[in-house]
C-alpha positions, 0 to 999 in steps of 0.5 A: 500499499502506497503511503499518502503524499502529505499535504501540509509539511513544515520544514525546520532547521538552522541557517544554512541547513537547506530549508529553503532549497528543500521547500522549493524542490518539494513545492515544485515536485508536489505542486504545493505553495511554500512559505518562509517564516521569515516573511511571516515575521517581516514585511519585506520592503526595499527601504527596509524590512518592518517587523509585523506585530504579534497579532499581524504575524499570527493572522498571516500564519493562520491564513497560510495554515487555512490553505488545503496544502502548504509547505512552511519552512523556518528556523522558528520553534517558538510558541507562535508556530506551535499550531503549525507543527500540530497541523502539519502532516509531516515535519522535516527536521534538517539536522545538517552538520554544523560545518556544512551550514557554516560553509553554506552561510559563507558561500551564500554571503559571497553570492549575494554580495556578487549579486549571483543570488537574491536575498530577502534581506540586505546582505550586510556584514552585520547580517553575515555575522548574525548568521553565525550566531544564529547557527551556533544558537540553533545548534546549542539551544534551538535543536534541544528546545525543538525536541523537548517541546515537540516530542509529542509529534515524533510520529510525524517527524522525519529527521534528515542529516544529509543530501543523500537522505533528501534525495532518497526522501524526494523519490 
């Protein structure tokens, strides 16, 4: 018997873990829209991003979750996204090696500075340094918090540690 394709997928992982890349691939393969949680937090604006209020963020995320199908990706595992984890048919936890994430952060920054890759934010040196901080925080705190807080969903959590597992998962 073939397993049913999930209609609501939540992808979580650190900066540089491959969340957006995987979300785009799944979106294309499954013909489902994908959403970045950073764009739920921020209203993107050429003159500078504006942080949504907690109420605006909650309403926006709820409107996405009301859809028949979605892929939501982000690093966030705070209370405001708990309904998203609960509603998901599948939660993909990208547990990419710390060294690979670090390499990807550097590569992404260089590509953005050379205008070879688009970003949702202004790729400043300050932002570049913050990404290393966020990567370390996720490794030491975020990962532990996720598994402590959302262990109740363990039956629908798929942990992926490398690109070979992603390829296998996609097929």
